[in-house]
Every structure is written in structure tokens, then in C-alpha cells.
Phi, psi and omega in degrees: 000134182264130177222163175227155178240127179227167174290147180303321183294348179270357183235110192299328182259021182293325187301313182298314179302313183292314180297316179300316179297307184299317180299312183290309186289326183264352179063040179248169182288163177302318181297317179295319179296316179295324179296323178286315188284317188308313180297333181283352179272354182278158176272081185266142174276341176245246181230157358277165169213162179229151176237149178226139177261135184232142168237120182050044179066015176254127180294132178232351181195162180206165177198140177246147170244125183228159182293314180212154180243091183300333182296330187252299182201128180273354183275356180239167174160160357286172185237148163260128183226158172064034175299127181212136171227131178306142188307317184290351179250006181285162180065028179235013176088004184288314178300315178299320180293321177298315180296315180298315181297317179297318178297319177299317180294319178296321178297317177301330182269013172075019173279149184256330183219149177227153183235155176213151175235152181208145175269328190225356186250035182303316182295324177303311183288325176299318179296333179274001176091014178281149181256134177293134180254303180191167175249134180229165177265132180217124181048048179063020177232152173279131177233143181262133175259132178238155176229161176215130174282138184262000000 
């Protein structure tokens, strides 16, 4: 299956897809979802930025890069957050490609290390070469923080 990854600001209807996902998956209000997504739609030379995976111009996945993730830990950054691939497109390398592209973009922007947190995808990140940093409590759940040198 052929897919492409582009910046969110290059895809005019990206905002609705991203806001709907964040609102539904994270259980936050529409306003909170828009507050998270909107800055990632800009053409930023630093952070934040967003990436979207498309098949035939249809959004199937997304990922944001942000300076810090206050929800988990303020002592690390930058972060990759909100990695998502529609269920019917999983296990086809799209999530890995989104993460790789985001890491490549961060490296171009002179960042040395990037972080990600996960409640359930520890093995996914280990397979991609990420290093476990620590486990923290977030929204009454244990979440694992991983890092990757760029």
C-alpha cells in the first residue's frame, strides 16, 4: 500500500481529522483539542509541527512534535505526541514511518534527543530503538517514557 507523509499545514482539511481524533481518543473537550492541534498546523521552523499520513489524499495517521508535554513530565523535551494510525492501516509501517519522519525533522532543526510516552506501546518503541527512561503516573495510569538520540 502506498502512502505519503506531509506536514499538517500542507493539507487543508487536516484540522478536522486531528481535532476529532484528539477529542475522541483523549476524552477532552473540543476547545482543548483545538488548542493542542492548532499550533501544529503552522509552518514552524522549530516546534510545534504536525505530520499526517495520507492514502489517496485521505488521512490515515498523524503525529505531533511539541516542545514539552506538561501532562507527563516537564523535565524532558521535545516530545512526539498523539501518534495515531487508523486501525485498518496498522501493522503496515505507517506508525514507524511517521515516527522516523518526525525524528528526521527534529534532527534538521538541531534537536539532539526526543521523548515519547506510552501506556501500552512499549514494545513498538523498543523495536524502533527507543530507550526506556522511566515510568510515571499520568491520569491514574502508569506510563512509560522513552527517549531517542537523534
